[in-house]
N, C-alpha and C positions, 0 to 999 in steps of 0.2 A: 237148086242145089244150095245148100247151106255151106259155103266153104270152110270158115273157121269151126264149125261143129264136126265137118268130115275130118279137118285137121287134127282136132282134139282126139276124136276117135282113132284116127290113124296112130297118134302118139301113143296112145294107151295099149294098143294091141300090136304095135311093130317096135317096141322099144329095145330089140337087140339088132337094130340095123345100124351099120357104121355111116358116118357122116363125113364128108370131104368138103372143106372150105379153103376156098383158094383167095390168097392175097397177093395182090400185084402191086408193086411200089408206085406205078404210074398213077393208081387210083386210090392212094392215100388221102386223108382228110387233111391233114397238117403235118407239119415238120419241114423246117427248112432244106433237110437233106435225107437220104434213105436211110441214115444211120439211126434216128430217131423219128419214126413215123406212127402218125395215129390213125386207125381206122375204125369205121363204125359198122356194126353188124347187129341184127336183131336174131339174138340166141334163142328165141322162143320157137324156133322150129325144131330144137332138139328137145328130146324128152329130158326132164329134170331128172337124172340118174347119175351115178358115177361113171366116169370114163377113163380109157387109157389114151393119151395124146401121144401120137407119132408126128412127125413132120418130115418134110422133104424141102430142100432149099437149093435155088440155082441163081447167081448172078450173072448178069451179062459180061461178058469179056470188056475190058478197058483198058486203054494203053497206058493209063497212069498206074496200073498195077506193078509194071515193073520197078518203079520208084518206092512202091508201098513198102514201109518198115514194119508193118503189123504181120507178125509170122501166123498167128492163130487167131480165130474169132469164136466167139459164143453168140448165142442169140437167147434174148429174153422177152417175155411177153407176160403182160398184165391181164389176166383172165378174170380177175375179181373173183376167185374161187380158191378154196383151200387146197393145197396140194401136199404130197407126201416128199418133196424135194427140198433138201436142205443144203446149206453151204457153209463152210467154215469162216470163222473170223479170225483175224489174226490176233495171236497171244490170248485166245480165250478159249475156254472149254465150255462151249454151247451149241446148240442146233437151231440156228436161223432158217427159218422158212424161206425159199428162194423162188424167183420168178424164173429161173434158168429153164430153158427150152432144152437147148442142147449145144453142141459143138459142130463149127464148120470146117470143112477142110480148104485148103488153099491149093490150087492146081494150076499147072503150065497150060496155057491153051494154044500158044503158038510164039516161038521166040522167047522174048521176056516177058510176055505179057500173062497175067493171071486173072482167075476167078474164084469165087467161092462156092462152095456146094456141100450138101449133105444129102445122102439117100435116106430113105425111110429106115433101113436097117442099120444104119451107122450109129445111132443113139437109142438107148433104150427109152421106152416111153415114161410120160410122166403121169402120175395118176391124179385125178381131180374128182373131189367128193359129189359134184353135181355140174349141171351145164354152167358154161361161163354166164356171168350175170352183169359183166361189165360192157354196155353197149358202145362205150367209146374206150378203146385200149391202146395201149402202147406196144409197138415192137421195136426192140433196140437191138443192134449189131454192135457188139463190143469187142474189145481186144482182150487178149489174157491178161492184161494189166486193168480190167475193167473201165477201162476209158472208151469213149466212141470211138468206132472204127474211122479210120481215116475217109472223110467223106469224100475227098476228091479221088479216092480209089475205089470207091464202092459205086458201082454202075447200078441200073435199075435190076430188080430181083422179083423172083416169084416165091412166095413161102406158101407151101401146101400143108394144111393141118388134117389129120386124121383123127376122127372122134371113134373110138371103139368101145361100146358098153363093156363096162367091167363085170 
């Protein structure tokens, strides 16, 4: 059996399959904290075609969430691919492309402890023009002020990416 050839044939004929990629902060490549984490992945398993990218996120409960001042969070990801996601810039009329993936919610788990989460249906998908082409990519959890989320209050997390052919 010639596996690479079979994989190439599978990619040609099954290009409407969705793909699920799971990123666990405990298996990141680098980054001193979970706020800015770098991962590696071979994107060649996905057909090179446009995708809608959805995500799901959950962080572990952490006792220092009680003192965390960051009220909201957002997640950005560098997939190395063109998107149709844009962000505003202060005092400028322009449309800058963005690596924004979506917003995270902060929820009470018990007592004064909090955790961050987002369900697949909480954010609209982003559109990318082809499979990601960045084998080493950054995932950052930012505050609503675009600063790194308080690293002492961000426990380990699981980020699940869903790639649905457009």
